Every structure is written in structure tokens, then in C-alpha cells.
All heavy atoms as TSV, in Angstrom:
chain	resi	resn	atom	element	x	y	z
A	1	MET	N	N	0.822	-1.189	0.000
A	1	MET	CA	C	0.000	0.000	0.000
A	1	MET	C	C	0.869	1.258	0.000
A	1	MET	O	O	0.508	2.260	-0.558
A	1	MET	CB	C	-0.913	-0.023	1.223
A	1	MET	CG	C	-1.870	1.139	1.279
A	1	MET	SD	S	-3.162	0.750	2.435
A	1	MET	CE	C	-4.267	2.049	2.075
A	2	ALA	N	N	2.049	1.184	0.628
A	2	ALA	CA	C	2.932	2.339	0.646
A	2	ALA	C	C	3.566	2.579	-0.721
A	2	ALA	O	O	3.945	3.695	-1.028
A	2	ALA	CB	C	4.011	2.149	1.694
A	3	ASN	N	N	3.704	1.522	-1.518
A	3	ASN	CA	C	4.313	1.662	-2.847
A	3	ASN	C	C	3.336	2.225	-3.862
A	3	ASN	O	O	3.732	2.637	-4.923
A	3	ASN	CB	C	4.837	0.313	-3.329
A	3	ASN	CG	C	6.005	-0.163	-2.479
A	3	ASN	OD1	O	6.671	0.637	-1.831
A	3	ASN	ND2	N	6.240	-1.457	-2.489
A	4	LYS	N	N	2.071	2.208	-3.573
A	4	LYS	CA	C	1.063	2.698	-4.503
A	4	LYS	C	C	1.152	4.217	-4.614
A	4	LYS	O	O	1.364	4.906	-3.628
A	4	LYS	CB	C	-0.319	2.294	-4.001
A	4	LYS	CG	C	-1.425	2.524	-5.009
A	4	LYS	CD	C	-2.682	1.858	-4.557
A	4	LYS	CE	C	-3.556	2.900	-3.883
A	4	LYS	NZ	N	-4.877	2.415	-3.556
A	5	ALA	N	N	0.985	4.729	-5.812
A	5	ALA	CA	C	1.041	6.175	-6.016
A	5	ALA	C	C	-0.147	6.835	-5.304
A	5	ALA	O	O	-1.267	6.339	-5.369
A	5	ALA	CB	C	1.013	6.494	-7.505
A	6	LEU	N	N	0.137	7.923	-4.636
A	6	LEU	CA	C	-0.912	8.600	-3.886
A	6	LEU	C	C	-1.774	9.496	-4.764
A	6	LEU	O	O	-2.904	9.802	-4.418
A	6	LEU	CB	C	-0.276	9.454	-2.773
A	6	LEU	CG	C	0.436	8.686	-1.674
A	6	LEU	CD1	C	1.145	9.657	-0.743
A	6	LEU	CD2	C	-0.548	7.844	-0.892
A	7	GLY	N	N	-1.242	9.913	-5.872
A	7	GLY	CA	C	-1.992	10.828	-6.723
A	7	GLY	C	C	-1.822	12.248	-6.228
A	7	GLY	O	O	-1.254	12.494	-5.164
A	8	PRO	N	N	-2.312	13.209	-6.957
A	8	PRO	CA	C	-2.106	14.607	-6.568
A	8	PRO	C	C	-2.797	14.953	-5.244
A	8	PRO	O	O	-2.255	15.702	-4.436
A	8	PRO	CB	C	-2.687	15.409	-7.727
A	8	PRO	CG	C	-3.452	14.457	-8.569
A	8	PRO	CD	C	-3.001	13.077	-8.233
A	9	THR	N	N	-3.965	14.391	-4.991
A	9	THR	CA	C	-4.677	14.721	-3.749
A	9	THR	C	C	-3.991	14.100	-2.544
A	9	THR	O	O	-3.782	14.772	-1.527
A	9	THR	CB	C	-6.131	14.221	-3.816
A	9	THR	OG1	O	-6.742	14.738	-4.993
A	9	THR	CG2	C	-6.918	14.676	-2.616
A	10	GLY	N	N	-3.588	12.844	-2.647
A	10	GLY	CA	C	-2.911	12.177	-1.540
A	10	GLY	C	C	-1.563	12.803	-1.234
A	10	GLY	O	O	-1.180	12.945	-0.072
A	11	GLU	N	N	-0.853	13.178	-2.279
A	11	GLU	CA	C	0.448	13.831	-2.092
A	11	GLU	C	C	0.265	15.190	-1.414
A	11	GLU	O	O	1.053	15.576	-0.547
A	11	GLU	CB	C	1.136	14.000	-3.452
A	11	GLU	CG	C	2.522	14.573	-3.396
A	11	GLU	CD	C	3.518	13.649	-2.727
A	11	GLU	OE1	O	3.312	12.426	-2.714
A	11	GLU	OE2	O	4.520	14.171	-2.206
A	12	PHE	N	N	-0.780	15.891	-1.761
A	12	PHE	CA	C	-1.062	17.185	-1.155
A	12	PHE	C	C	-1.289	17.042	0.351
A	12	PHE	O	O	-0.708	17.769	1.155
A	12	PHE	CB	C	-2.298	17.805	-1.828
A	12	PHE	CG	C	-2.792	19.041	-1.142
A	12	PHE	CD1	C	-2.125	20.241	-1.306
A	12	PHE	CD2	C	-3.919	19.000	-0.339
A	12	PHE	CE1	C	-2.575	21.383	-0.669
A	12	PHE	CE2	C	-4.363	20.139	0.301
A	12	PHE	CZ	C	-3.710	21.343	0.125
A	13	PHE	N	N	-2.104	16.059	0.752
A	13	PHE	CA	C	-2.376	15.878	2.172
A	13	PHE	C	C	-1.179	15.313	2.929
A	13	PHE	O	O	-0.967	15.637	4.099
A	13	PHE	CB	C	-3.607	14.981	2.379
A	13	PHE	CG	C	-4.889	15.704	2.095
A	13	PHE	CD1	C	-5.667	15.355	1.010
A	13	PHE	CD2	C	-5.303	16.739	2.902
A	13	PHE	CE1	C	-6.845	16.027	0.746
A	13	PHE	CE2	C	-6.475	17.415	2.648
A	13	PHE	CZ	C	-7.257	17.059	1.566
A	14	ARG	N	N	-0.362	14.491	2.264
A	14	ARG	CA	C	0.833	13.974	2.927
A	14	ARG	C	C	1.792	15.117	3.244
A	14	ARG	O	O	2.346	15.191	4.326
A	14	ARG	CB	C	1.516	12.921	2.047
A	14	ARG	CG	C	2.675	12.222	2.759
A	14	ARG	CD	C	3.357	11.204	1.861
A	14	ARG	NE	N	4.049	11.812	0.743
A	14	ARG	CZ	C	5.236	12.424	0.817
A	14	ARG	NH1	N	5.852	12.525	1.965
A	14	ARG	NH2	N	5.789	12.938	-0.255
A	15	ARG	N	N	1.973	16.010	2.296
A	15	ARG	CA	C	2.842	17.155	2.530
A	15	ARG	C	C	2.258	18.098	3.581
A	15	ARG	O	O	2.989	18.708	4.344
A	15	ARG	CB	C	3.082	17.921	1.225
A	15	ARG	CG	C	4.112	17.241	0.337
A	15	ARG	CD	C	4.409	18.068	-0.884
A	15	ARG	NE	N	3.328	17.905	-1.846
A	15	ARG	CZ	C	2.794	18.882	-2.568
A	15	ARG	NH1	N	3.262	20.105	-2.469
A	15	ARG	NH2	N	1.817	18.663	-3.403
A	16	ARG	N	N	0.947	18.216	3.634
A	16	ARG	CA	C	0.315	19.106	4.616
A	16	ARG	C	C	0.470	18.555	6.040
A	16	ARG	O	O	0.443	19.316	6.987
A	16	ARG	CB	C	-1.186	19.261	4.310
A	16	ARG	CG	C	-1.494	19.917	3.018
A	16	ARG	CD	C	-1.958	21.333	3.092
A	16	ARG	NE	N	-2.686	21.696	4.280
A	16	ARG	CZ	C	-3.690	22.532	4.307
A	16	ARG	NH1	N	-4.107	23.064	3.182
A	16	ARG	NH2	N	-4.256	22.871	5.423
A	17	ASP	N	N	0.610	17.240	6.205
A	17	ASP	CA	C	0.725	16.632	7.529
A	17	ASP	C	C	2.162	16.404	7.970
A	17	ASP	O	O	2.380	15.945	9.083
A	17	ASP	CB	C	-0.026	15.295	7.563
A	17	ASP	CG	C	-1.528	15.501	7.578
A	17	ASP	OD1	O	-1.975	16.598	7.954
A	17	ASP	OD2	O	-2.255	14.556	7.229
A	18	GLU	N	N	3.140	16.724	7.140
A	18	GLU	CA	C	4.538	16.494	7.528
A	18	GLU	C	C	4.954	17.344	8.713
A	18	GLU	O	O	5.800	16.933	9.498
A	18	GLU	CB	C	5.464	16.773	6.335
A	18	GLU	CG	C	5.457	15.667	5.321
A	18	GLU	CD	C	6.389	15.956	4.161
A	18	GLU	OE1	O	7.025	17.030	4.172
A	18	GLU	OE2	O	6.476	15.117	3.264
A	19	TRP	N	N	4.371	18.508	8.899
A	19	TRP	CA	C	4.747	19.387	10.006
A	19	TRP	C	C	4.459	18.742	11.358
A	19	TRP	O	O	5.102	19.054	12.348
A	19	TRP	CB	C	4.035	20.725	9.900
A	19	TRP	CG	C	2.548	20.640	10.110
A	19	TRP	CD1	C	1.616	20.425	9.151
A	19	TRP	CD2	C	1.855	20.759	11.341
A	19	TRP	NE1	N	0.366	20.394	9.708
A	19	TRP	CE2	C	0.484	20.601	11.060
A	19	TRP	CE3	C	2.233	20.973	12.657
A	19	TRP	CZ2	C	-0.497	20.656	12.041
A	19	TRP	CZ3	C	1.252	21.027	13.633
A	19	TRP	CH2	C	-0.091	20.875	13.332
A	20	ARG	N	N	3.497	17.833	11.414
A	20	ARG	CA	C	3.149	17.186	12.682
A	20	ARG	C	C	4.263	16.268	13.192
A	20	ARG	O	O	4.330	15.989	14.372
A	20	ARG	CB	C	1.870	16.376	12.529
A	20	ARG	CG	C	0.686	17.217	12.185
A	20	ARG	CD	C	-0.530	16.362	11.948
A	20	ARG	NE	N	-1.558	17.119	11.277
A	20	ARG	CZ	C	-2.761	17.342	11.784
A	20	ARG	NH1	N	-3.075	16.851	12.946
A	20	ARG	NH2	N	-3.635	18.044	11.117
A	21	LYS	N	N	5.126	15.805	12.300
A	21	LYS	CA	C	6.215	14.904	12.676
A	21	LYS	C	C	7.546	15.629	12.830
A	21	LYS	O	O	8.576	15.004	12.994
A	21	LYS	CB	C	6.344	13.794	11.632
A	21	LYS	CG	C	5.120	12.924	11.534
A	21	LYS	CD	C	5.277	11.865	10.480
A	21	LYS	CE	C	4.032	11.039	10.397
A	21	LYS	NZ	N	3.225	11.319	9.239
A	22	HIS	N	N	7.527	16.931	12.799
A	22	HIS	CA	C	8.757	17.704	12.911
A	22	HIS	C	C	9.354	17.516	14.316
A	22	HIS	O	O	8.633	17.500	15.308
A	22	HIS	CB	C	8.465	19.184	12.660
A	22	HIS	CG	C	9.699	19.996	12.452
A	22	HIS	ND1	N	10.415	20.525	13.492
A	22	HIS	CD2	C	10.341	20.359	11.317
A	22	HIS	CE1	C	11.448	21.178	13.011
A	22	HIS	NE2	N	11.428	21.098	11.698
A	23	PRO	N	N	10.689	17.364	14.427
A	23	PRO	CA	C	11.317	17.115	15.737
A	23	PRO	C	C	11.073	18.221	16.771
A	23	PRO	O	O	11.051	17.958	17.959
A	23	PRO	CB	C	12.808	17.021	15.420
A	23	PRO	CG	C	12.911	16.803	13.964
A	23	PRO	CD	C	11.651	17.303	13.344
A	24	MET	N	N	10.882	19.456	16.341
A	24	MET	CA	C	10.627	20.537	17.284
A	24	MET	C	C	9.248	20.425	17.928
A	24	MET	O	O	9.013	20.985	18.985
A	24	MET	CB	C	10.741	21.893	16.577
A	24	MET	CG	C	12.148	22.283	16.245
A	24	MET	SD	S	13.067	22.720	17.710
A	24	MET	CE	C	12.514	24.376	17.950
A	25	LEU	N	N	8.337	19.729	17.276
A	25	LEU	CA	C	6.979	19.648	17.793
A	25	LEU	C	C	6.714	18.375	18.585
A	25	LEU	O	O	5.731	18.308	19.310
A	25	LEU	CB	C	5.979	19.746	16.640
A	25	LEU	CG	C	6.023	21.070	15.878
A	25	LEU	CD1	C	5.096	21.030	14.687
A	25	LEU	CD2	C	5.674	22.217	16.783
A	26	THR	N	N	7.542	17.374	18.459
A	26	THR	CA	C	7.355	16.155	19.237
A	26	THR	C	C	8.062	16.316	20.568
A	26	THR	O	O	9.138	16.907	20.650
A	26	THR	CB	C	7.906	14.930	18.481
A	26	THR	OG1	O	9.270	15.155	18.181
A	26	THR	CG2	C	7.138	14.680	17.190
A	27	ASN	N	N	7.488	15.814	21.628
A	27	ASN	CA	C	8.003	15.943	22.994
A	27	ASN	C	C	8.210	17.408	23.370
A	27	ASN	O	O	9.239	17.784	23.903
A	27	ASN	CB	C	9.325	15.187	23.175
A	27	ASN	CG	C	9.121	13.708	23.193
A	27	ASN	OD1	O	8.082	13.230	23.634
A	27	ASN	ND2	N	10.111	12.970	22.735
A	28	GLN	N	N	7.228	18.228	23.104
A	28	GLN	CA	C	7.351	19.658	23.379
A	28	GLN	C	C	7.593	19.938	24.849
A	28	GLN	O	O	8.474	20.710	25.200
A	28	GLN	CB	C	6.082	20.384	22.958
A	28	GLN	CG	C	5.977	20.658	21.490
A	28	GLN	CD	C	4.729	21.446	21.178
A	28	GLN	OE1	O	3.852	21.591	22.015
A	28	GLN	NE2	N	4.641	21.948	19.972
A	29	LEU	N	N	6.815	19.319	25.726
A	29	LEU	CA	C	6.935	19.612	27.147
A	29	LEU	C	C	8.282	19.160	27.684
A	29	LEU	O	O	8.901	19.846	28.491
A	29	LEU	CB	C	5.798	18.941	27.913
A	29	LEU	CG	C	5.723	19.257	29.394
A	29	LEU	CD1	C	5.522	20.748	29.609
A	29	LEU	CD2	C	4.611	18.473	30.049
A	30	ARG	N	N	8.744	18.032	27.221
A	30	ARG	CA	C	10.033	17.531	27.698
A	30	ARG	C	C	11.183	18.440	27.277
A	30	ARG	O	O	12.108	18.678	28.044
A	30	ARG	CB	C	10.241	16.112	27.170
A	30	ARG	CG	C	11.472	15.478	27.709
A	30	ARG	CD	C	11.542	14.041	27.307
A	30	ARG	NE	N	12.716	13.437	27.895
A	30	ARG	CZ	C	12.848	12.180	28.133
A	30	ARG	NH1	N	11.879	11.356	27.832
A	30	ARG	NH2	N	13.938	11.708	28.666
A	31	HIS	N	N	11.115	18.953	26.076
A	31	HIS	CA	C	12.169	19.847	25.607
A	31	HIS	C	C	12.030	21.246	26.183
A	31	HIS	O	O	13.021	21.964	26.316
A	31	HIS	CB	C	12.179	19.915	24.080
A	31	HIS	CG	C	12.647	18.643	23.450
A	31	HIS	ND1	N	12.264	18.269	22.196
A	31	HIS	CD2	C	13.443	17.644	23.897
A	31	HIS	CE1	C	12.816	17.103	21.901
A	31	HIS	NE2	N	13.529	16.710	22.921
A	32	ALA	N	N	10.832	21.655	26.527
A	32	ALA	CA	C	10.629	22.989	27.082
A	32	ALA	C	C	11.096	23.063	28.530
A	32	ALA	O	O	11.483	24.119	29.003
A	32	ALA	CB	C	9.163	23.376	26.989
A	33	THR	N	N	11.046	21.935	29.246
A	33	THR	CA	C	11.448	21.900	30.655
A	33	THR	C	C	12.485	20.801	30.843
A	33	THR	O	O	12.177	19.729	31.362
A	33	THR	CB	C	10.228	21.633	31.545
A	33	THR	OG1	O	9.626	20.408	31.141
A	33	THR	CG2	C	9.206	22.737	31.423
A	34	PRO	N	N	13.739	21.041	30.447
A	34	PRO	CA	C	14.730	19.968	30.438
A	34	PRO	C	C	15.113	19.434	31.811
A	34	PRO	O	O	15.419	18.264	31.940
A	34	PRO	CB	C	15.942	20.599	29.742
A	34	PRO	CG	C	15.758	22.052	29.877
A	34	PRO	CD	C	14.283	22.293	29.942
A	35	GLY	N	N	15.079	20.229	32.869
A	35	GLY	CA	C	15.509	19.752	34.182
A	35	GLY	C	C	14.375	19.526	35.156
A	35	GLY	O	O	14.621	19.303	36.345
A	36	LEU	N	N	13.153	19.563	34.669
A	36	LEU	CA	C	12.012	19.472	35.575
A	36	LEU	C	C	11.932	18.118	36.267
A	36	LEU	O	O	11.663	18.050	37.468
A	36	LEU	CB	C	10.707	19.755	34.821
A	36	LEU	CG	C	9.444	19.742	35.666
A	36	LEU	CD1	C	9.497	20.860	36.703
A	36	LEU	CD2	C	8.226	19.896	34.799
A	37	GLY	N	N	12.189	17.037	35.568
A	37	GLY	CA	C	12.120	15.708	36.178
A	37	GLY	C	C	13.131	15.530	37.297
A	37	GLY	O	O	12.798	15.060	38.388
A	38	ILE	N	N	14.352	15.938	37.048
A	38	ILE	CA	C	15.403	15.831	38.064
A	38	ILE	C	C	15.082	16.740	39.245
A	38	ILE	O	O	15.273	16.368	40.407
A	38	ILE	CB	C	16.771	16.181	37.443
A	38	ILE	CG1	C	17.149	15.124	36.406
A	38	ILE	CG2	C	17.845	16.305	38.506
A	38	ILE	CD1	C	18.353	15.470	35.581
A	39	ALA	N	N	14.563	17.926	38.982
A	39	ALA	CA	C	14.223	18.855	40.055
A	39	ALA	C	C	13.100	18.301	40.932
A	39	ALA	O	O	13.142	18.443	42.161
A	39	ALA	CB	C	13.820	20.202	39.471
A	40	LEU	N	N	12.097	17.669	40.331
A	40	LEU	CA	C	11.003	17.100	41.118
A	40	LEU	C	C	11.483	15.948	41.989
A	40	LEU	O	O	11.055	15.819	43.148
A	40	LEU	CB	C	9.876	16.640	40.197
A	40	LEU	CG	C	9.082	17.755	39.533
A	40	LEU	CD1	C	8.082	17.187	38.540
A	40	LEU	CD2	C	8.387	18.611	40.568
A	41	VAL	N	N	12.370	15.121	41.470
A	41	VAL	CA	C	12.924	14.024	42.270
A	41	VAL	C	C	13.752	14.574	43.423
A	41	VAL	O	O	13.631	14.122	44.569
A	41	VAL	CB	C	13.760	13.076	41.375
A	41	VAL	CG1	C	14.554	12.093	42.205
A	41	VAL	CG2	C	12.851	12.338	40.402
A	42	ALA	N	N	14.577	15.573	43.146
A	42	ALA	CA	C	15.398	16.172	44.205
A	42	ALA	C	C	14.527	16.827	45.271
A	42	ALA	O	O	14.801	16.711	46.468
A	42	ALA	CB	C	16.359	17.198	43.601
A	43	PHE	N	N	13.465	17.492	44.877
A	43	PHE	CA	C	12.578	18.134	45.830
A	43	PHE	C	C	11.844	17.094	46.679
A	43	PHE	O	O	11.657	17.284	47.884
A	43	PHE	CB	C	11.577	19.024	45.102
A	43	PHE	CG	C	10.701	19.824	46.020
A	43	PHE	CD1	C	11.244	20.796	46.841
A	43	PHE	CD2	C	9.333	19.604	46.062
A	43	PHE	CE1	C	10.433	21.536	47.692
A	43	PHE	CE2	C	8.527	20.337	46.903
A	43	PHE	CZ	C	9.075	21.304	47.717
A	44	GLY	N	N	11.446	15.980	46.070
A	44	GLY	CA	C	10.818	14.902	46.829
A	44	GLY	C	C	11.757	14.307	47.862
A	44	GLY	O	O	11.354	14.042	49.006
A	45	ILE	N	N	13.010	14.114	47.485
A	45	ILE	CA	C	14.009	13.598	48.432
A	45	ILE	C	C	14.216	14.599	49.561
A	45	ILE	O	O	14.333	14.223	50.726
A	45	ILE	CB	C	15.322	13.283	47.695
A	45	ILE	CG1	C	15.120	12.078	46.780
A	45	ILE	CG2	C	16.458	13.034	48.676
A	45	ILE	CD1	C	16.277	11.810	45.848
A	46	TYR	N	N	14.233	15.886	49.237
A	46	TYR	CA	C	14.372	16.917	50.261
A	46	TYR	C	C	13.207	16.866	51.247
A	46	TYR	O	O	13.402	16.949	52.465
A	46	TYR	CB	C	14.457	18.293	49.611
A	46	TYR	CG	C	14.222	19.422	50.579
A	46	TYR	CD1	C	15.204	19.790	51.491
A	46	TYR	CD2	C	13.010	20.109	50.601
A	46	TYR	CE1	C	14.991	20.817	52.391
A	46	TYR	CE2	C	12.786	21.126	51.496
A	46	TYR	CZ	C	13.776	21.480	52.391
A	46	TYR	OH	O	13.551	22.478	53.287
A	47	LEU	N	N	11.976	16.730	50.745
A	47	LEU	CA	C	10.809	16.697	51.630
A	47	LEU	C	C	10.846	15.482	52.556
A	47	LEU	O	O	10.545	15.594	53.751
A	47	LEU	CB	C	9.527	16.690	50.807
A	47	LEU	CG	C	9.191	17.989	50.084
A	47	LEU	CD1	C	7.928	17.822	49.260
A	47	LEU	CD2	C	9.026	19.122	51.072
A	48	VAL	N	N	11.215	14.323	52.026
A	48	VAL	CA	C	11.317	13.119	52.854
A	48	VAL	C	C	12.423	13.300	53.888
A	48	VAL	O	O	12.248	12.965	55.063
A	48	VAL	CB	C	11.564	11.881	51.967
A	48	VAL	CG1	C	11.923	10.668	52.802
A	48	VAL	CG2	C	10.339	11.594	51.118
A	49	GLY	N	N	13.550	13.833	53.483
A	49	GLY	CA	C	14.649	14.062	54.413
A	49	GLY	C	C	14.284	15.033	55.514
A	49	GLY	O	O	14.659	14.843	56.677
A	50	GLU	N	N	13.537	16.064	55.185
A	50	GLU	CA	C	13.111	17.026	56.196
A	50	GLU	C	C	12.163	16.384	57.208
A	50	GLU	O	O	12.258	16.640	58.412
A	50	GLU	CB	C	12.436	18.215	55.533
A	50	GLU	CG	C	12.077	19.311	56.505
A	50	GLU	CD	C	11.414	20.496	55.839
A	50	GLU	OE1	O	10.885	20.338	54.718
A	50	GLU	OE2	O	11.428	21.566	56.448
A	51	GLN	N	N	11.269	15.527	56.744
A	51	GLN	CA	C	10.357	14.841	57.655
A	51	GLN	C	C	11.117	13.915	58.600
A	51	GLN	O	O	10.834	13.863	59.795
A	51	GLN	CB	C	9.313	14.039	56.871
A	51	GLN	CG	C	8.318	14.897	56.140
A	51	GLN	CD	C	7.443	15.688	57.080
A	51	GLN	OE1	O	6.977	15.166	58.087
A	51	GLN	NE2	N	7.244	16.954	56.770
A	52	VAL	N	N	12.099	13.194	58.074
A	52	VAL	CA	C	12.904	12.297	58.908
A	52	VAL	C	C	13.699	13.119	59.929
A	52	VAL	O	O	13.766	12.771	61.103
A	52	VAL	CB	C	13.839	11.437	58.028
A	52	VAL	CG1	C	14.865	10.695	58.865
A	52	VAL	CG2	C	13.015	10.466	57.192
A	53	TYR	N	N	14.295	14.215	59.501
A	53	TYR	CA	C	15.068	15.075	60.402
A	53	TYR	C	C	14.178	15.637	61.512
A	53	TYR	O	O	14.568	15.662	62.681
A	53	TYR	CB	C	15.705	16.208	59.604
A	53	TYR	CG	C	16.482	17.173	60.466
A	53	TYR	CD1	C	17.784	16.887	60.852
A	53	TYR	CD2	C	15.914	18.365	60.895
A	53	TYR	CE1	C	18.500	17.761	61.652
A	53	TYR	CE2	C	16.621	19.239	61.689
A	53	TYR	CZ	C	17.921	18.931	62.065
A	53	TYR	OH	O	18.621	19.802	62.853
A	54	ASP	N	N	12.983	16.106	61.146
A	54	ASP	CA	C	12.079	16.665	62.149
A	54	ASP	C	C	11.657	15.616	63.174
A	54	ASP	O	O	11.534	15.916	64.359
A	54	ASP	CB	C	10.839	17.260	61.478
A	54	ASP	CG	C	11.153	18.565	60.759
A	54	ASP	OD1	O	12.221	19.155	61.034
A	54	ASP	OD2	O	10.331	18.985	59.928
A	55	ARG	N	N	11.443	14.389	62.734
A	55	ARG	CA	C	11.038	13.344	63.673
A	55	ARG	C	C	12.188	12.930	64.592
A	55	ARG	O	O	11.970	12.611	65.742
A	55	ARG	CB	C	10.522	12.122	62.921
A	55	ARG	CG	C	9.180	12.375	62.288
A	55	ARG	CD	C	8.694	11.180	61.531
A	55	ARG	NE	N	7.615	11.562	60.646
A	55	ARG	CZ	C	6.377	11.151	60.803
A	55	ARG	NH1	N	6.070	10.345	61.777
A	55	ARG	NH2	N	5.437	11.537	59.972
A	56	LEU	N	N	13.411	12.953	64.088
A	56	LEU	CA	C	14.555	12.572	64.913
A	56	LEU	C	C	14.946	13.669	65.893
A	56	LEU	O	O	15.448	13.379	66.979
A	56	LEU	CB	C	15.757	12.231	64.025
A	56	LEU	CG	C	15.640	10.962	63.194
A	56	LEU	CD1	C	16.852	10.824	62.280
A	56	LEU	CD2	C	15.493	9.749	64.086
A	57	HIS	N	N	14.740	14.909	65.538
A	57	HIS	CA	C	15.174	16.025	66.373
A	57	HIS	C	C	14.020	16.760	67.049
A	57	HIS	O	O	14.203	17.852	67.562
A	57	HIS	CB	C	15.994	17.012	65.537
A	57	HIS	CG	C	17.318	16.457	65.161
A	57	HIS	ND1	N	17.493	15.704	64.034
A	57	HIS	CD2	C	18.515	16.523	65.766
A	57	HIS	CE1	C	18.757	15.341	63.954
A	57	HIS	NE2	N	19.409	15.821	64.989
A	58	SER	N	N	12.848	16.186	67.074
A	58	SER	CA	C	11.732	16.822	67.768
A	58	SER	C	C	11.827	16.515	69.256
A	58	SER	O	O	12.321	15.467	69.653
A	58	SER	CB	C	10.404	16.314	67.214
A	58	SER	OG	O	10.257	14.940	67.493
A	59	PRO	N	N	11.362	17.431	70.103
A	59	PRO	CA	C	11.412	17.157	71.545
A	59	PRO	C	C	10.464	16.008	71.898
A	59	PRO	O	O	9.357	15.938	71.389
A	59	PRO	CB	C	10.949	18.470	72.182
A	59	PRO	CG	C	10.245	19.208	71.105
A	59	PRO	CD	C	10.811	18.735	69.803
A	60	SER	N	N	10.937	15.118	72.755
A	60	SER	CA	C	10.089	13.985	73.126
A	60	SER	C	C	8.991	14.453	74.065
A	60	SER	O	O	9.110	15.463	74.745
A	60	SER	CB	C	10.927	12.897	73.792
A	60	SER	OG	O	11.503	13.410	74.972
A	61	SER	N	N	7.914	13.705	74.149
A	61	SER	CA	C	6.761	14.119	74.946
A	61	SER	C	C	7.056	14.039	76.446
A	61	SER	O	O	6.437	14.723	77.240
A	61	SER	CB	C	5.557	13.249	74.604
A	61	SER	OG	O	5.847	11.891	74.884
A	62	SER	N	N	8.019	13.208	76.874
A	62	SER	CA	C	8.318	13.091	78.303
A	62	SER	C	C	9.085	14.297	78.824
A	62	SER	O	O	9.015	14.613	80.002
A	62	SER	CB	C	9.112	11.818	78.567
A	62	SER	OG	O	10.349	11.894	77.895
A	63	HIS	N	N	9.816	15.010	77.974
A	63	HIS	CA	C	10.588	16.174	78.396
A	63	HIS	C	C	9.926	17.477	77.978
A	63	HIS	O	O	10.545	18.520	78.019
A	63	HIS	CB	C	11.997	16.121	77.792
A	63	HIS	CG	C	12.793	14.968	78.279
A	63	HIS	ND1	N	13.116	13.927	77.467
A	63	HIS	CD2	C	13.313	14.677	79.503
A	63	HIS	CE1	C	13.814	13.040	78.148
A	63	HIS	NE2	N	13.938	13.480	79.393
A	64	HIS	N	N	8.694	17.433	77.597
A	64	HIS	CA	C	8.007	18.596	77.064
A	64	HIS	C	C	7.605	19.549	78.187
A	64	HIS	O	O	6.867	19.203	79.087
A	64	HIS	CB	C	6.780	18.151	76.259
A	64	HIS	CG	C	6.113	19.268	75.523
A	64	HIS	ND1	N	6.732	19.915	74.496
A	64	HIS	CD2	C	4.912	19.847	75.671
A	64	HIS	CE1	C	5.919	20.851	74.031
A	64	HIS	NE2	N	4.797	20.821	74.739
A	65	ASN	N	N	8.109	20.774	78.179
A	65	ASN	CA	C	7.771	21.872	79.091
A	65	ASN	C	C	8.071	21.588	80.564
A	65	ASN	O	O	7.472	22.180	81.437
A	65	ASN	CB	C	6.292	22.278	78.938
A	65	ASN	CG	C	6.045	23.018	77.638
A	65	ASN	OD1	O	6.968	23.597	77.065
A	65	ASN	ND2	N	4.813	22.997	77.185
A	66	HIS	N	N	8.971	20.677	80.898
A	66	HIS	CA	C	9.320	20.456	82.306
A	66	HIS	C	C	10.320	21.490	82.797
A	66	HIS	O	O	10.404	21.750	83.983
A	66	HIS	CB	C	9.902	19.047	82.514
A	66	HIS	CG	C	8.844	17.994	82.511
A	66	HIS	ND1	N	7.889	17.909	83.478
A	66	HIS	CD2	C	8.600	16.981	81.651
A	66	HIS	CE1	C	7.083	16.883	83.216
A	66	HIS	NE2	N	7.501	16.307	82.105
A	67	SER	N	N	11.073	22.086	81.918
A	67	SER	CA	C	12.080	23.053	82.335
A	67	SER	C	C	11.525	24.468	82.419
A	67	SER	O	O	12.197	25.354	82.898
A	67	SER	CB	C	13.268	23.014	81.373
A	67	SER	OG	O	12.816	23.377	80.075
A	68	ALA	N	N	10.296	24.692	81.980
A	68	ALA	CA	C	9.701	26.030	82.023
A	68	ALA	C	C	9.282	26.366	83.452
A	68	ALA	O	O	8.773	25.506	84.172
A	68	ALA	CB	C	8.501	26.084	81.088
A	69	PRO	N	N	9.508	27.608	83.893
A	69	PRO	CA	C	9.103	27.976	85.264
A	69	PRO	C	C	7.591	27.998	85.401
A	69	PRO	O	O	6.865	28.379	84.491
A	69	PRO	CB	C	9.697	29.369	85.451
A	69	PRO	CG	C	9.927	29.892	84.081
A	69	PRO	CD	C	10.167	28.698	83.203
A	70	SER	N	N	7.119	27.585	86.533
A	70	SER	CA	C	5.690	27.516	86.794
A	70	SER	C	C	5.200	28.863	87.309
A	70	SER	O	O	5.771	29.443	88.228
A	70	SER	CB	C	5.399	26.421	87.825
A	70	SER	OG	O	4.042	26.417	88.148
A	71	THR	N	N	4.134	29.392	86.754
A	71	THR	CA	C	3.583	30.679	87.170
A	71	THR	C	C	2.414	30.512	88.151
A	71	THR	O	O	1.959	31.475	88.723
A	71	THR	CB	C	3.109	31.485	85.957
A	71	THR	OG1	O	2.140	30.718	85.247
A	71	THR	CG2	C	4.277	31.816	85.047
A	72	SER	N	N	1.938	29.291	88.342
A	72	SER	CA	C	0.779	29.090	89.215
A	72	SER	C	C	1.161	29.157	90.688
A	72	SER	O	O	0.328	29.433	91.542
A	72	SER	CB	C	0.110	27.755	88.913
A	72	SER	OG	O	1.023	26.709	89.176
A	73	SER	N	N	2.417	28.921	91.053
A	73	SER	CA	C	2.825	28.940	92.457
A	73	SER	C	C	3.600	30.202	92.808
A	73	SER	O	O	4.459	30.179	93.683
A	73	SER	CB	C	3.659	27.705	92.779
A	73	SER	OG	O	4.841	27.741	92.004
A	74	ALA	N	N	3.314	31.293	92.147
A	74	ALA	CA	C	4.004	32.559	92.434
A	74	ALA	C	C	3.487	33.141	93.745
A	74	ALA	O	O	2.292	33.135	94.023
A	74	ALA	CB	C	3.787	33.540	91.292
A	75	SER	N	N	4.383	33.682	94.556
A	75	SER	CA	C	3.990	34.260	95.851
A	75	SER	C	C	3.552	35.712	95.672
A	75	SER	O	O	4.055	36.409	94.792
A	75	SER	CB	C	5.129	34.168	96.842
A	75	SER	OG	O	6.229	34.899	96.333
A	76	HIS	N	N	2.659	36.177	96.570
A	76	HIS	CA	C	2.143	37.539	96.453
A	76	HIS	C	C	2.946	38.465	97.255
A	76	HIS	O	O	3.324	38.627	98.221
A	76	HIS	CB	C	0.682	37.601	96.879
A	76	HIS	CG	C	-0.198	36.847	95.939
A	76	HIS	ND1	N	-0.435	37.247	94.664
A	76	HIS	CD2	C	-0.911	35.718	96.107
A	76	HIS	CE1	C	-1.265	36.403	94.092
A	76	HIS	NE2	N	-1.567	35.458	94.970
């Protein structure tokens, strides 16, 4: 079927559709944002790392507010 002559009408439409296969138009988003994938992965790793850091360095519930001075037993 590819070897068959397209005729003037078929050739006209084939030439009109060639722009759709141009390398500048395929994968537009990927070429427009070349580092976006790597940046999203790095940001995800940062968010996970921050959560782990916060959980490891958060004050434990047993030592919470024991060192603060008490205001209820103030003398008059």
C-alpha cells in the first residue's frame, strides 16, 4: 500500500501533515522543561529528608515543658 502512487490529492495531504512529525513539535513539554524531572525528584528527596530530620530532632513528649518555670505557684 505504501508503494502505490498517492496521486495529486494524496500527495497534497501527505505534505500538509509532515509538520506534525517535525522534531521541534514532538516531545514539546520535555524539551521545554529539560531539568524538571530531576528537580522534582530532588525536591521529593528533600521533603522526605526534612520529615525524617524533624522526627529525629523533635522534643520527646516526656521532656516537654518540664524546664519552664511555673507561674501558678508565684507568691504575692
